[in-house]
C-alpha positions, 0 to 999 in steps of 0.5 A: 370575593376575588375570582381567578380563571386560569387557562380556562378552555371549553370545547364542544367536540371539534368547537372550541368556545374558549381558548386558554382564558386567564383573567383575575377579577378583584374582590367587590367589583362589577365587571362586564364580559363583553363581546360579539355573539358566539365569542364565548362569554356565557360560556365562561359564565356557566363555567363559572357557575358550575353549569358547564364543566371545564374541558381544561384549566382552573377556577379559583375563588379567593384562592379555593379551587372550585373547578370541580365544585357543583354549583350549590356549592360555589356560593353563587347567585345567577340571573338569567336573561329570561328572569326565570321566575315561579308564575305562581309565587308572589314577589315575596315568595319567589325572593324566599325560595332559595332560603326555603331550599336551604331550610332557613326558618320561616321568620328569618326567610321573610326578614331577609326577603323583605330587605332584599325587596327593600334594595331592589325597591320592590317593597310595596309589591310583595303580594304580586304575581309576576304577571302583574309586573313589568319587565323591569320589576320582574328583573328586580325580583330576579335580582334580589332572588339571587343575592337573598342567599348572600352569595360570594358571587353574582352572575348576570346573563345579559339580564337587560336584553328583553327590555327597551331602550329606556327600561335598559338605561334606567335597569343598569343604573340601578344594577350598578346602585345595587352593586354598589350597596352590597359589594358583591363581585358581580360579572355582568354578561353584555354584547352591548359596549355602551351598556358594559362602558357605563356601568363596569369597574373593569371590562373583559373584552372576548373574541372567538373564545380568546381574551382580547383586553381586560382594563377599565372601560375608558382605557379600551377606548383610549388605549385599545391593544389591537384592531378588533378592540378599537372597532368594537367599542365607540359610537359611532364606529372609529374610522379606518383609512387604509394605506401604507407606510412610505417614510414620514408619509401615510399613503393611500392607494389612489396616492393620496398622501399626508405626514402622518405623525408616528408613521416612522414606526411602521416598517417601510411599505407596510399595509396599515389602518389609520383608525381615527375616533370621530372626535380626534380630527381638528378643523384647520383654517388652510392646508399643511403637509401634517394635515388632511384635505377633505371634501364635504359629503354631508353635514347633520345633528345627532341629538346634541351633537354635529357630525359631518361625513367628509371624504378623503381619498375615496374613503367616507369619514365620520368626524365631529365638527363645529357647525359655526363654520357653516359647512355644506356639501362640496366644502373642502376642509383640512383636518389635523389629527389630535394625539388621543384617539389616533392609532396605526394598526397592521392590516395583515394582523390587527396588531397595533403600531401607535 
C-alpha cells in the first residue's frame, strides 16, 4: 500500500511536535522513521495509526483520505515497544485474538494464526504463555498478531529497544525476512542509525518535527543534504574541522591551511565545517599543498578495523589508516582526501556547499 503524508502537523498546545511533514512511501517497502528522541517520529506513527488526531494535513492510503478514520478502519497492524501480549493467553491465543474481535470463525482463526506462527518461527511454542518466552520470542508473537489481520500497513514502534545487542541484531534480520516474505508496507520507528541502515529500503530522517532527508540508506550516508544528516549517520561520527574559505585554501583559526578542492564554491571568508568520514583519509608519502600535515595522537584496533587519532590544527580527527606503516604517537603524517565522504557545510546554517 502506498502511503502519502501531505503537510502533516501535530501540535500539543504551544509545542509543535511535527511541522509541515510531507513524504510519500511506496507500496511493499520497509521504511524507517529515524531521528533522535523527541524529533516527532513516534508522533507521526501514531497519526498514521489514528491514535493521535492530526492538527493539520492529510494522510492518504492508496489515494484514499484516511485522516479522520478511526484506527480499526485503517487496515493497520501495530507492534508496540513493550509488545503488549495478554499474559493469560497462550501464543496461539494471542495471535488469534484480533480475529476473534472480528468474529472470524474458529477454524479459520486457528488456520490463519498457525500460518503466522510458522512465518515467525513460533510453530513449536503455540501452547506457551508470554512469561515462558524470551524477549525475542515475545516480539515474534507480537508481529504475528499484527500480521494475522492481513493489514495493509504494519507499524513498528521501536520494537527492538528492550532486547540485548545480540538479540537486536538477530531480530532486525528476522523483521526484514518477514517483511520480504509478506511484502506488507512497513514503517519502523527507531533512533538507532545502524538499525535503520541495515534493514530499510528507505529512511525518513527527522529533527525537531521536520523532515531532513528521505532517501535510500547509503544515499543518506554518501550524500547528506545538511550538517545534521552527516552528523547523525555514521560510526564513528564524521570528523568536523571548523575553518573558513580563503580563495582555494581552507584556513583554520590558528592559521593552519591547505588547498581544499571545492572550497572555491564557498563565498570568501565564510565560516565552514570541513566534514570528513573516517574512511575518507588517504595516507600519503610526503607533504603537498592539498595534504594535511597531522600529528599522530594514538593508534588502536576496533575489531577487524584499525583506527588512528590524529591532530590537525588543534582538532582531533579519527581516521582509518593502515598500520603497515608502523605509526606511533608523535609521528607526523600527510593525509589527502578522497572524493567520496568529504563535505563542506556552512557553520551558521548547516547548509551544504560540497
